[in-house]
PDB file of N, CA, C and O in Angstrom:
ATOM      1  N   MET A   1       3.490  -5.869   3.918  1.00  0.00           N
ATOM      2  CA  MET A   1       4.413  -4.893   3.319  1.00  0.00           C
ATOM      3  C   MET A   1       3.681  -4.159   3.080  1.00  0.00           C
ATOM      4  O   MET A   1       2.458  -4.250   2.981  1.00  0.00           O
ATOM      5  N   PHE A   2       4.844  -2.735   2.870  1.00  0.00           N
ATOM      6  CA  PHE A   2       4.000  -1.320   2.656  1.00  0.00           C
ATOM      7  C   PHE A   2       4.824  -1.074   1.221  1.00  0.00           C
ATOM      8  O   PHE A   2       5.729  -1.673   0.640  1.00  0.00           O
ATOM      9  N   TYR A   3       4.038   0.113   0.960  1.00  0.00           N
ATOM     10  CA  TYR A   3       4.480   0.840  -0.649  1.00  0.00           C
ATOM     11  C   TYR A   3       5.224   2.078  -0.268  1.00  0.00           C
ATOM     12  O   TYR A   3       5.413   2.578   0.841  1.00  0.00           O
ATOM     13  N   VAL A   4       5.680   2.527  -1.723  1.00  0.00           N
ATOM     14  CA  VAL A   4       5.593   3.828  -1.597  1.00  0.00           C
ATOM     15  C   VAL A   4       5.827   3.959  -2.945  1.00  0.00           C
ATOM     16  O   VAL A   4       6.248   3.166  -3.787  1.00  0.00           O
ATOM     17  N   TYR A   5       5.306   5.661  -3.015  1.00  0.00           N
ATOM     18  CA  TYR A   5       4.144   5.690  -4.056  1.00  0.00           C
ATOM     19  C   TYR A   5       4.317   7.290  -4.036  1.00  0.00           C
ATOM     20  O   TYR A   5       4.535   7.976  -3.037  1.00  0.00           O
ATOM     21  N   LEU A   6       4.135   7.837  -5.695  1.00  0.00           N
ATOM     22  CA  LEU A   6       4.180   9.131  -6.257  1.00  0.00           C
ATOM     23  C   LEU A   6       2.961   9.508  -6.649  1.00  0.00           C
ATOM     24  O   LEU A   6       2.487   8.836  -7.565  1.00  0.00           O
ATOM     25  N   LEU A   7       2.344  10.341  -6.251  1.00  0.00           N
ATOM     26  CA  LEU A   7       1.479  11.249  -6.799  1.00  0.00           C
ATOM     27  C   LEU A   7       1.338  12.513  -7.591  1.00  0.00           C
ATOM     28  O   LEU A   7       1.590  13.648  -7.186  1.00  0.00           O
ATOM     29  N   LEU A   8       0.889  12.155  -8.805  1.00  0.00           N
ATOM     30  CA  LEU A   8       1.023  13.591  -9.787  1.00  0.00           C
ATOM     31  C   LEU A   8      -0.241  14.600  -9.095  1.00  0.00           C
ATOM     32  O   LEU A   8      -1.372  14.124  -9.007  1.00  0.00           O
ATOM     33  N   CYS A   9       0.067  16.166  -8.567  1.00  0.00           N
ATOM     34  CA  CYS A   9      -1.465  16.606  -8.325  1.00  0.00           C
ATOM     35  C   CYS A   9      -1.509  17.189  -9.036  1.00  0.00           C
ATOM     36  O   CYS A   9      -0.901  16.873 -10.058  1.00  0.00           O
ATOM     37  N   SER A  10      -2.282  18.487  -8.993  1.00  0.00           N
ATOM     38  CA  SER A  10      -3.325  18.996 -10.128  1.00  0.00           C
ATOM     39  C   SER A  10      -2.289  20.178 -10.745  1.00  0.00           C
ATOM     40  O   SER A  10      -2.200  20.602 -11.898  1.00  0.00           O
ATOM     41  N   ASP A  11      -1.680  20.477  -9.756  1.00  0.00           N
ATOM     42  CA  ASP A  11      -0.718  21.489 -10.308  1.00  0.00           C
ATOM     43  C   ASP A  11       1.349  20.725 -10.859  1.00  0.00           C
ATOM     44  O   ASP A  11       2.548  21.002 -10.837  1.00  0.00           O
ATOM     45  N   GLY A  12       0.378  19.734 -11.240  1.00  0.00           N
ATOM     46  CA  GLY A  12       1.768  19.268 -12.100  1.00  0.00           C
ATOM     47  C   GLY A  12       2.826  18.708 -11.041  1.00  0.00           C
ATOM     48  O   GLY A  12       3.537  17.764 -11.385  1.00  0.00           O
ATOM     49  N   SER A  13       2.897  19.017 -10.326  1.00  0.00           N
ATOM     50  CA  SER A  13       3.978  18.522  -8.734  1.00  0.00           C
ATOM     51  C   SER A  13       3.815  17.280  -7.989  1.00  0.00           C
ATOM     52  O   SER A  13       2.644  16.935  -7.831  1.00  0.00           O
ATOM     53  N   PHE A  14       4.897  16.378  -7.396  1.00  0.00           N
ATOM     54  CA  PHE A  14       4.557  15.227  -7.413  1.00  0.00           C
ATOM     55  C   PHE A  14       4.543  15.094  -5.681  1.00  0.00           C
ATOM     56  O   PHE A  14       5.342  15.885  -5.180  1.00  0.00           O
ATOM     57  N   TYR A  15       3.926  14.402  -4.851  1.00  0.00           N
ATOM     58  CA  TYR A  15       4.102  13.894  -3.973  1.00  0.00           C
ATOM     59  C   TYR A  15       4.397  12.575  -3.165  1.00  0.00           C
ATOM     60  O   TYR A  15       3.862  11.548  -3.583  1.00  0.00           O
ATOM     61  N   THR A  16       5.059  12.516  -2.242  1.00  0.00           N
ATOM     62  CA  THR A  16       5.343  10.919  -2.285  1.00  0.00           C
ATOM     63  C   THR A  16       5.243  10.538  -1.484  1.00  0.00           C
ATOM     64  O   THR A  16       5.429  11.538  -0.791  1.00  0.00           O
ATOM     65  N   GLY A  17       4.988   9.420  -0.503  1.00  0.00           N
ATOM     66  CA  GLY A  17       4.826   8.919   0.775  1.00  0.00           C
ATOM     67  C   GLY A  17       4.581   7.249   0.376  1.00  0.00           C
ATOM     68  O   GLY A  17       4.651   6.621  -0.680  1.00  0.00           O
ATOM     69  N   ILE A  18       4.206   6.829   2.021  1.00  0.00           N
ATOM     70  CA  ILE A  18       4.099   5.279   1.859  1.00  0.00           C
ATOM     71  C   ILE A  18       2.753   5.081   2.343  1.00  0.00           C
ATOM     72  O   ILE A  18       1.840   5.884   2.534  1.00  0.00           O
ATOM     73  N   ALA A  19       2.842   3.707   2.513  1.00  0.00           N
ATOM     74  CA  ALA A  19       1.165   3.523   2.917  1.00  0.00           C
ATOM     75  C   ALA A  19       1.121   1.715   2.166  1.00  0.00           C
ATOM     76  O   ALA A  19       1.586   1.170   1.165  1.00  0.00           O
ATOM     77  N   LYS A  20       0.214   1.275   3.436  1.00  0.00           N
ATOM     78  CA  LYS A  20      -0.144  -0.215   3.155  1.00  0.00           C
ATOM     79  C   LYS A  20      -1.100  -0.724   1.965  1.00  0.00           C
ATOM     80  O   LYS A  20      -1.144  -1.815   1.396  1.00  0.00           O
ATOM     81  N   ASP A  21      -1.835   0.428   1.795  1.00  0.00           N
ATOM     82  CA  ASP A  21      -2.776   0.348   0.616  1.00  0.00           C
ATOM     83  C   ASP A  21      -2.671   1.528  -0.072  1.00  0.00           C
ATOM     84  O   ASP A  21      -3.195   2.530   0.415  1.00  0.00           O
ATOM     85  N   PRO A  22      -1.858   1.614  -1.530  1.00  0.00           N
ATOM     86  CA  PRO A  22      -1.622   3.163  -1.663  1.00  0.00           C
ATOM     87  C   PRO A  22      -3.168   3.650  -2.611  1.00  0.00           C
ATOM     88  O   PRO A  22      -3.570   4.799  -2.430  1.00  0.00           O
ATOM     89  N   HIS A  23      -3.699   3.029  -3.266  1.00  0.00           N
ATOM     90  CA  HIS A  23      -5.080   3.292  -3.866  1.00  0.00           C
ATOM     91  C   HIS A  23      -6.239   2.834  -2.684  1.00  0.00           C
ATOM     92  O   HIS A  23      -7.373   2.551  -3.069  1.00  0.00           O
ATOM     93  N   ARG A  24      -5.871   2.772  -1.134  1.00  0.00           N
ATOM     94  CA  ARG A  24      -6.855   3.698  -0.415  1.00  0.00           C
ATOM     95  C   ARG A  24      -5.895   5.290   0.054  1.00  0.00           C
ATOM     96  O   ARG A  24      -6.324   6.443   0.092  1.00  0.00           O
ATOM     97  N   ARG A  25      -4.969   4.943   0.256  1.00  0.00           N
ATOM     98  CA  ARG A  25      -4.409   6.074   0.463  1.00  0.00           C
ATOM     99  C   ARG A  25      -4.399   7.367  -0.310  1.00  0.00           C
ATOM    100  O   ARG A  25      -4.398   8.464   0.247  1.00  0.00           O
ATOM    101  N   PHE A  26      -4.389   7.165  -1.846  1.00  0.00           N
ATOM    102  CA  PHE A  26      -4.935   7.472  -2.690  1.00  0.00           C
ATOM    103  C   PHE A  26      -6.422   8.794  -2.279  1.00  0.00           C
ATOM    104  O   PHE A  26      -6.460  10.013  -2.111  1.00  0.00           O
ATOM    105  N   LEU A  27      -7.171   7.968  -2.270  1.00  0.00           N
ATOM    106  CA  LEU A  27      -8.664   8.430  -1.918  1.00  0.00           C
ATOM    107  C   LEU A  27      -8.575   8.994  -0.416  1.00  0.00           C
ATOM    108  O   LEU A  27      -9.457   9.760  -0.029  1.00  0.00           O
ATOM    109  N   GLU A  28      -7.903   8.757   0.125  1.00  0.00           N
ATOM    110  CA  GLU A  28      -7.809   9.975   1.575  1.00  0.00           C
ATOM    111  C   GLU A  28      -7.522  10.919   0.924  1.00  0.00           C
ATOM    112  O   GLU A  28      -8.346  11.802   0.687  1.00  0.00           O
ATOM    113  N   HIS A  29      -6.187  10.949   0.451  1.00  0.00           N
ATOM    114  CA  HIS A  29      -5.741  12.101  -0.449  1.00  0.00           C
ATOM    115  C   HIS A  29      -6.792  13.357  -1.170  1.00  0.00           C
ATOM    116  O   HIS A  29      -7.029  14.522  -0.851  1.00  0.00           O
ATOM    117  N   GLN A  30      -7.295  12.406  -2.360  1.00  0.00           N
ATOM    118  CA  GLN A  30      -8.222  12.932  -2.677  1.00  0.00           C
ATOM    119  C   GLN A  30      -9.184  13.663  -2.506  1.00  0.00           C
ATOM    120  O   GLN A  30      -9.469  14.595  -3.257  1.00  0.00           O
ATOM    121  N   LYS A  31     -10.019  13.233  -1.163  1.00  0.00           N
ATOM    122  CA  LYS A  31     -10.641  13.790  -0.056  1.00  0.00           C
ATOM    123  C   LYS A  31     -10.752  15.052   0.507  1.00  0.00           C
ATOM    124  O   LYS A  31     -11.723  15.800   0.625  1.00  0.00           O
ATOM    125  N   GLY A  32      -8.952  15.219   1.013  1.00  0.00           N
ATOM    126  CA  GLY A  32      -8.499  16.156   2.147  1.00  0.00           C
ATOM    127  C   GLY A  32      -8.198  15.695   3.009  1.00  0.00           C
ATOM    128  O   GLY A  32      -8.018  16.661   3.750  1.00  0.00           O
ATOM    129  N   HIS A  33      -7.849  14.372   3.866  1.00  0.00           N
ATOM    130  CA  HIS A  33      -7.642  13.455   4.507  1.00  0.00           C
ATOM    131  C   HIS A  33      -6.428  13.108   4.845  1.00  0.00           C
ATOM    132  O   HIS A  33      -6.127  12.481   5.860  1.00  0.00           O
ATOM    133  N   GLY A  34      -5.446  13.637   3.724  1.00  0.00           N
ATOM    134  CA  GLY A  34      -4.087  13.048   3.249  1.00  0.00           C
ATOM    135  C   GLY A  34      -3.177  14.192   4.479  1.00  0.00           C
ATOM    136  O   GLY A  34      -3.633  14.620   5.539  1.00  0.00           O
ATOM    137  N   GLY A  35      -1.783  14.457   3.873  1.00  0.00           N
ATOM    138  CA  GLY A  35      -1.095  15.682   3.850  1.00  0.00           C
ATOM    139  C   GLY A  35      -1.320  16.344   3.868  1.00  0.00           C
ATOM    140  O   GLY A  35      -2.322  16.463   3.162  1.00  0.00           O
ATOM    141  N   ALA A  36      -0.878  17.700   4.572  1.00  0.00           N
ATOM    142  CA  ALA A  36      -1.374  19.242   4.259  1.00  0.00           C
ATOM    143  C   ALA A  36      -0.673  19.309   2.977  1.00  0.00           C
ATOM    144  O   ALA A  36      -1.462  20.035   2.372  1.00  0.00           O
ATOM    145  N   TYR A  37      -0.009  19.130   2.386  1.00  0.00           N
ATOM    146  CA  TYR A  37       0.860  19.350   0.909  1.00  0.00           C
ATOM    147  C   TYR A  37      -0.775  18.941   0.072  1.00  0.00           C
ATOM    148  O   TYR A  37      -1.523  19.772  -0.443  1.00  0.00           O
ATOM    149  N   THR A  38      -0.992  17.518   0.139  1.00  0.00           N
ATOM    150  CA  THR A  38      -2.467  17.221  -0.744  1.00  0.00           C
ATOM    151  C   THR A  38      -3.671  18.325  -1.114  1.00  0.00           C
ATOM    152  O   THR A  38      -4.326  18.682  -2.093  1.00  0.00           O
ATOM    153  N   ARG A  39      -3.517  18.662   0.448  1.00  0.00           N
ATOM    154  CA  ARG A  39      -4.786  19.171   0.251  1.00  0.00           C
ATOM    155  C   ARG A  39      -4.920  21.134   0.088  1.00  0.00           C
ATOM    156  O   ARG A  39      -5.738  21.892   0.610  1.00  0.00           O
ATOM    157  N   SER A  40      -3.803  21.424  -0.804  1.00  0.00           N
ATOM    158  CA  SER A  40      -3.144  22.414  -1.118  1.00  0.00           C
ATOM    159  C   SER A  40      -2.878  22.270  -2.488  1.00  0.00           C
ATOM    160  O   SER A  40      -3.024  23.241  -3.230  1.00  0.00           O
ATOM    161  N   HIS A  41      -2.362  20.758  -3.087  1.00  0.00           N
ATOM    162  CA  HIS A  41      -2.035  20.616  -3.841  1.00  0.00           C
ATOM    163  C   HIS A  41      -3.109  19.148  -4.693  1.00  0.00           C
ATOM    164  O   HIS A  41      -2.351  18.254  -5.068  1.00  0.00           O
ATOM    165  N   PRO A  42      -4.292  18.910  -4.935  1.00  0.00           N
ATOM    166  CA  PRO A  42      -5.063  17.851  -4.825  1.00  0.00           C
ATOM    167  C   PRO A  42      -4.389  17.052  -5.703  1.00  0.00           C
ATOM    168  O   PRO A  42      -3.862  17.577  -6.683  1.00  0.00           O
ATOM    169  N   PRO A  43      -4.284  15.421  -5.456  1.00  0.00           N
ATOM    170  CA  PRO A  43      -3.485  14.511  -6.139  1.00  0.00           C
ATOM    171  C   PRO A  43      -4.996  14.323  -7.405  1.00  0.00           C
ATOM    172  O   PRO A  43      -6.217  14.308  -7.249  1.00  0.00           O
ATOM    173  N   VAL A  44      -4.274  14.233  -8.357  1.00  0.00           N
ATOM    174  CA  VAL A  44      -4.631  13.507  -9.697  1.00  0.00           C
ATOM    175  C   VAL A  44      -4.590  11.987  -9.974  1.00  0.00           C
ATOM    176  O   VAL A  44      -5.497  11.155  -9.953  1.00  0.00           O
ATOM    177  N   LYS A  45      -3.253  11.869 -10.243  1.00  0.00           N
ATOM    178  CA  LYS A  45      -3.549  10.104  -9.829  1.00  0.00           C
ATOM    179  C   LYS A  45      -2.077   9.928  -9.853  1.00  0.00           C
ATOM    180  O   LYS A  45      -1.157  10.637 -10.262  1.00  0.00           O
ATOM    181  N   ILE A  46      -2.160   8.409  -9.117  1.00  0.00           N
ATOM    182  CA  ILE A  46      -0.480   7.287  -8.615  1.00  0.00           C
ATOM    183  C   ILE A  46       0.079   7.371  -9.616  1.00  0.00           C
ATOM    184  O   ILE A  46      -0.554   6.742 -10.465  1.00  0.00           O
ATOM    185  N   ILE A  47       1.084   7.883 -10.077  1.00  0.00           N
ATOM    186  CA  ILE A  47       2.252   7.428 -11.171  1.00  0.00           C
ATOM    187  C   ILE A  47       3.340   6.896 -11.185  1.00  0.00           C
ATOM    188  O   ILE A  47       4.180   6.951 -12.083  1.00  0.00           O
ATOM    189  N   TYR A  48       3.415   6.123  -9.784  1.00  0.00           N
ATOM    190  CA  TYR A  48       4.454   5.209  -9.508  1.00  0.00           C
ATOM    191  C   TYR A  48       4.525   4.712  -8.248  1.00  0.00           C
ATOM    192  O   TYR A  48       4.546   5.637  -7.436  1.00  0.00           O
ATOM    193  N   SER A  49       4.579   3.443  -7.650  1.00  0.00           N
ATOM    194  CA  SER A  49       4.523   2.400  -6.459  1.00  0.00           C
ATOM    195  C   SER A  49       5.190   1.761  -6.500  1.00  0.00           C
ATOM    196  O   SER A  49       5.253   1.264  -7.625  1.00  0.00           O
ATOM    197  N   GLU A  50       6.262   1.171  -5.450  1.00  0.00           N
ATOM    198  CA  GLU A  50       7.229   0.292  -5.348  1.00  0.00           C
ATOM    199  C   GLU A  50       6.879  -0.965  -3.959  1.00  0.00           C
ATOM    200  O   GLU A  50       6.162  -0.695  -2.996  1.00  0.00           O
ATOM    201  N   SER A  51       7.264  -1.714  -4.076  1.00  0.00           N
ATOM    202  CA  SER A  51       6.374  -2.811  -2.452  1.00  0.00           C
ATOM    203  C   SER A  51       8.124  -2.456  -1.532  1.00  0.00           C
ATOM    204  O   SER A  51       9.302  -2.324  -1.863  1.00  0.00           O
ATOM    205  N   LEU A  52       7.786  -2.447  -1.012  1.00  0.00           N
ATOM    206  CA  LEU A  52       8.921  -3.407   0.423  1.00  0.00           C
ATOM    207  C   LEU A  52       8.655  -3.666   1.548  1.00  0.00           C
ATOM    208  O   LEU A  52       7.792  -3.091   2.211  1.00  0.00           O
ATOM    209  N   PRO A  53       9.662  -4.955   2.074  1.00  0.00           N
ATOM    210  CA  PRO A  53       9.174  -5.899   2.508  1.00  0.00           C
ATOM    211  C   PRO A  53       8.557  -4.769   4.370  1.00  0.00           C
ATOM    212  O   PRO A  53       7.783  -5.500   4.988  1.00  0.00           O
ATOM    213  N   ASP A  54       8.666  -4.073   4.756  1.00  0.00           N
ATOM    214  CA  ASP A  54       8.362  -3.591   5.703  1.00  0.00           C
ATOM    215  C   ASP A  54       8.487  -2.158   5.707  1.00  0.00           C
ATOM    216  O   ASP A  54       8.896  -1.527   4.732  1.00  0.00           O
ATOM    217  N   LYS A  55       8.078  -1.555   6.978  1.00  0.00           N
ATOM    218  CA  LYS A  55       8.219  -0.142   6.779  1.00  0.00           C
ATOM    219  C   LYS A  55       9.624   0.681   7.358  1.00  0.00           C
ATOM    220  O   LYS A  55      10.048   1.684   6.784  1.00  0.00           O
ATOM    221  N   SER A  56      10.091   0.261   8.240  1.00  0.00           N
ATOM    222  CA  SER A  56      11.362   0.648   7.921  1.00  0.00           C
ATOM    223  C   SER A  56      12.185   1.064   6.533  1.00  0.00           C
ATOM    224  O   SER A  56      12.900   1.994   6.158  1.00  0.00           O
ATOM    225  N   SER A  57      11.690  -0.104   6.030  1.00  0.00           N
ATOM    226  CA  SER A  57      12.601  -0.373   4.538  1.00  0.00           C
ATOM    227  C   SER A  57      11.666   0.884   3.688  1.00  0.00           C
ATOM    228  O   SER A  57      12.397   1.667   3.082  1.00  0.00           O
ATOM    229  N   ALA A  58      10.133   1.176   3.567  1.00  0.00           N
ATOM    230  CA  ALA A  58       9.795   1.840   3.108  1.00  0.00           C
ATOM    231  C   ALA A  58      10.036   3.311   3.611  1.00  0.00           C
ATOM    232  O   ALA A  58       9.820   4.279   2.881  1.00  0.00           O
ATOM    233  N   LEU A  59      10.328   3.381   4.429  1.00  0.00           N
ATOM    234  CA  LEU A  59      10.443   4.870   4.835  1.00  0.00           C
ATOM    235  C   LEU A  59      11.753   5.499   4.697  1.00  0.00           C
ATOM    236  O   LEU A  59      11.893   6.712   4.852  1.00  0.00           O
ATOM    237  N   ARG A  60      12.976   4.505   4.335  1.00  0.00           N
ATOM    238  CA  ARG A  60      14.346   4.832   3.996  1.00  0.00           C
ATOM    239  C   ARG A  60      14.031   5.295   2.455  1.00  0.00           C
ATOM    240  O   ARG A  60      14.357   6.393   2.004  1.00  0.00           O
ATOM    241  N   ARG A  61      13.460   4.448   1.849  1.00  0.00           N
ATOM    242  CA  ARG A  61      12.714   4.566  -0.001  1.00  0.00           C
ATOM    243  C   ARG A  61      12.395   6.110   0.038  1.00  0.00           C
ATOM    244  O   ARG A  61      12.906   7.004  -0.637  1.00  0.00           O
ATOM    245  N   GLU A  62      11.482   6.182   0.940  1.00  0.00           N
ATOM    246  CA  GLU A  62      10.854   7.566   0.894  1.00  0.00           C
ATOM    247  C   GLU A  62      11.616   8.545   0.809  1.00  0.00           C
ATOM    248  O   GLU A  62      11.801   9.195  -0.220  1.00  0.00           O
ATOM    249  N   ALA A  63      12.264   8.793   2.162  1.00  0.00           N
ATOM    250  CA  ALA A  63      13.474   9.517   2.251  1.00  0.00           C
ATOM    251  C   ALA A  63      14.390   9.793   0.861  1.00  0.00           C
ATOM    252  O   ALA A  63      14.603  10.911   0.392  1.00  0.00           O
ATOM    253  N   GLU A  64      14.827   8.659   0.372  1.00  0.00           N
ATOM    254  CA  GLU A  64      15.369   8.421  -0.755  1.00  0.00           C
ATOM    255  C   GLU A  64      15.248   9.115  -1.801  1.00  0.00           C
ATOM    256  O   GLU A  64      16.110   9.650  -2.498  1.00  0.00           O
ATOM    257  N   ILE A  65      13.576   9.074  -1.933  1.00  0.00           N
ATOM    258  CA  ILE A  65      13.198   9.881  -3.329  1.00  0.00           C
ATOM    259  C   ILE A  65      13.155  10.982  -3.075  1.00  0.00           C
ATOM    260  O   ILE A  65      13.792  11.747  -3.801  1.00  0.00           O
ATOM    261  N   LYS A  66      12.666  11.329  -2.351  1.00  0.00           N
ATOM    262  CA  LYS A  66      11.851  12.738  -1.580  1.00  0.00           C
ATOM    263  C   LYS A  66      13.536  13.765  -1.778  1.00  0.00           C
ATOM    264  O   LYS A  66      13.501  14.975  -2.003  1.00  0.00           O
ATOM    265  N   SER A  67      14.741  13.055  -1.650  1.00  0.00           N
ATOM    266  CA  SER A  67      15.705  13.900  -2.057  1.00  0.00           C
ATOM    267  C   SER A  67      15.955  14.090  -3.310  1.00  0.00           C
ATOM    268  O   SER A  67      16.530  15.150  -3.558  1.00  0.00           O
ATOM    269  N   TRP A  68      15.698  13.371  -4.237  1.00  0.00           N
ATOM    270  CA  TRP A  68      15.722  13.937  -5.623  1.00  0.00           C
ATOM    271  C   TRP A  68      15.078  15.273  -6.091  1.00  0.00           C
ATOM    272  O   TRP A  68      14.128  15.923  -5.654  1.00  0.00           O
ATOM    273  N   SER A  69      15.844  15.434  -7.033  1.00  0.00           N
ATOM    274  CA  SER A  69      15.038  16.346  -7.796  1.00  0.00           C
ATOM    275  C   SER A  69      14.283  16.090  -8.526  1.00  0.00           C
ATOM    276  O   SER A  69      14.541  14.909  -8.761  1.00  0.00           O
ATOM    277  N   ARG A  70      13.260  16.421  -9.257  1.00  0.00           N
ATOM    278  CA  ARG A  70      12.092  16.389 -10.189  1.00  0.00           C
ATOM    279  C   ARG A  70      12.327  15.522 -11.185  1.00  0.00           C
ATOM    280  O   ARG A  70      11.657  14.534 -11.484  1.00  0.00           O
ATOM    281  N   HIS A  71      13.907  16.179 -11.997  1.00  0.00           N
ATOM    282  CA  HIS A  71      14.272  15.347 -13.012  1.00  0.00           C
ATOM    283  C   HIS A  71      14.746  14.494 -12.470  1.00  0.00           C
ATOM    284  O   HIS A  71      13.901  14.484 -11.575  1.00  0.00           O
ATOM    285  N   GLN A  72      15.609  13.457 -12.112  1.00  0.00           N
ATOM    286  CA  GLN A  72      15.838  13.042 -10.886  1.00  0.00           C
ATOM    287  C   GLN A  72      14.782  11.658 -11.224  1.00  0.00           C
ATOM    288  O   GLN A  72      14.901  10.667 -11.945  1.00  0.00           O
ATOM    289  N   LYS A  73      13.884  12.086 -10.450  1.00  0.00           N
ATOM    290  CA  LYS A  73      12.656  11.031  -9.912  1.00  0.00           C
ATOM    291  C   LYS A  73      12.199  10.733 -11.397  1.00  0.00           C
ATOM    292  O   LYS A  73      12.363   9.584 -11.806  1.00  0.00           O
ATOM    293  N   ILE A  74      11.550  11.827 -12.367  1.00  0.00           N
ATOM    294  CA  ILE A  74      11.421  11.190 -13.874  1.00  0.00           C
ATOM    295  C   ILE A  74      12.309  10.125 -14.608  1.00  0.00           C
ATOM    296  O   ILE A  74      11.988   9.154 -15.292  1.00  0.00           O
ATOM    297  N   THR A  75      13.296  10.529 -14.311  1.00  0.00           N
ATOM    298  CA  THR A  75      14.626   9.358 -14.516  1.00  0.00           C
ATOM    299  C   THR A  75      15.025   8.809 -14.524  1.00  0.00           C
ATOM    300  O   THR A  75      15.610   8.334 -15.497  1.00  0.00           O
ATOM    301  N   LEU A  76      15.019   8.321 -13.082  1.00  0.00           N
ATOM    302  CA  LEU A  76      14.950   7.042 -12.236  1.00  0.00           C
ATOM    303  C   LEU A  76      14.008   5.947 -12.197  1.00  0.00           C
ATOM    304  O   LEU A  76      14.107   4.769 -12.538  1.00  0.00           O
ATOM    305  N   LEU A  77      12.838   6.797 -11.571  1.00  0.00           N
ATOM    306  CA  LEU A  77      11.705   6.259 -12.112  1.00  0.00           C
ATOM    307  C   LEU A  77      11.052   5.864 -13.347  1.00  0.00           C
ATOM    308  O   LEU A  77       9.883   5.479 -13.338  1.00  0.00           O
ATOM    309  N   LYS A  78      11.629   5.926 -14.236  1.00  0.00           N
ATOM    310  CA  LYS A  78      11.318   5.821 -15.603  1.00  0.00           C
ATOM    311  C   LYS A  78      10.011   6.485 -15.415  1.00  0.00           C
ATOM    312  O   LYS A  78       9.138   5.631 -15.260  1.00  0.00           O
ATOM    313  N   LEU A  79       9.504   7.815 -15.367  1.00  0.00           N
ATOM    314  CA  LEU A  79       8.031   8.210 -15.324  1.00  0.00           C
ATOM    315  C   LEU A  79       7.907   8.510 -16.658  1.00  0.00           C
ATOM    316  O   LEU A  79       8.874   8.339 -17.400  1.00  0.00           O
ATOM    317  N   PRO A  80       6.569   9.052 -17.196  1.00  0.00           N
ATOM    318  CA  PRO A  80       6.389   9.236 -18.628  1.00  0.00           C
ATOM    319  C   PRO A  80       6.751  10.796 -19.212  1.00  0.00           C
ATOM    320  O   PRO A  80       6.275  11.780 -18.646  1.00  0.00           O
ATOM    321  N   PRO A  81       7.217  10.863 -19.833  1.00  0.00           N
ATOM    322  CA  PRO A  81       8.185  11.792 -20.067  1.00  0.00           C
ATOM    323  C   PRO A  81       6.906  13.191 -20.192  1.00  0.00           C
ATOM    324  O   PRO A  81       7.373  14.321 -20.043  1.00  0.00           O
ATOM    325  N   LEU A  82       5.524  13.089 -20.431  1.00  0.00           N
ATOM    326  CA  LEU A  82       4.621  13.778 -20.558  1.00  0.00           C
ATOM    327  C   LEU A  82       4.542  14.913 -19.103  1.00  0.00           C
ATOM    328  O   LEU A  82       4.035  16.033 -19.160  1.00  0.00           O
ATOM    329  N   LEU A  83       5.150  14.318 -17.891  1.00  0.00           N
ATOM    330  CA  LEU A  83       5.495  14.921 -16.583  1.00  0.00           C
ATOM    331  C   LEU A  83       6.411  15.955 -16.570  1.00  0.00           C
ATOM    332  O   LEU A  83       6.505  16.641 -15.552  1.00  0.00           O
ATOM    333  N   VAL A  84       7.534  16.317 -18.138  1.00  0.00           N
ATOM    334  CA  VAL A  84       7.996  16.779 -17.498  1.00  0.00           C
ATOM    335  C   VAL A  84       7.706  18.207 -17.575  1.00  0.00           C
ATOM    336  O   VAL A  84       8.240  18.988 -16.788  1.00  0.00           O
TER     337      VAL A  84
END
């Protein structure tokens, strides 16, 4: 099983990724061992995760979510309104 996850970064931006264990991956991002984006935009918390049956479907869902605007992410994923 794979997960698509969204992180809230310290500057208010979002980071979307996939992992088998989103919590472990979040901790890696916090330590600076994640993607280049999270090294310059430190993550604060996981704000969304969704389980998918395999890596292929997780990658497709990640690409779909990444193509959305910030407003669409907040609306379609029903994220807390304070992230607007």
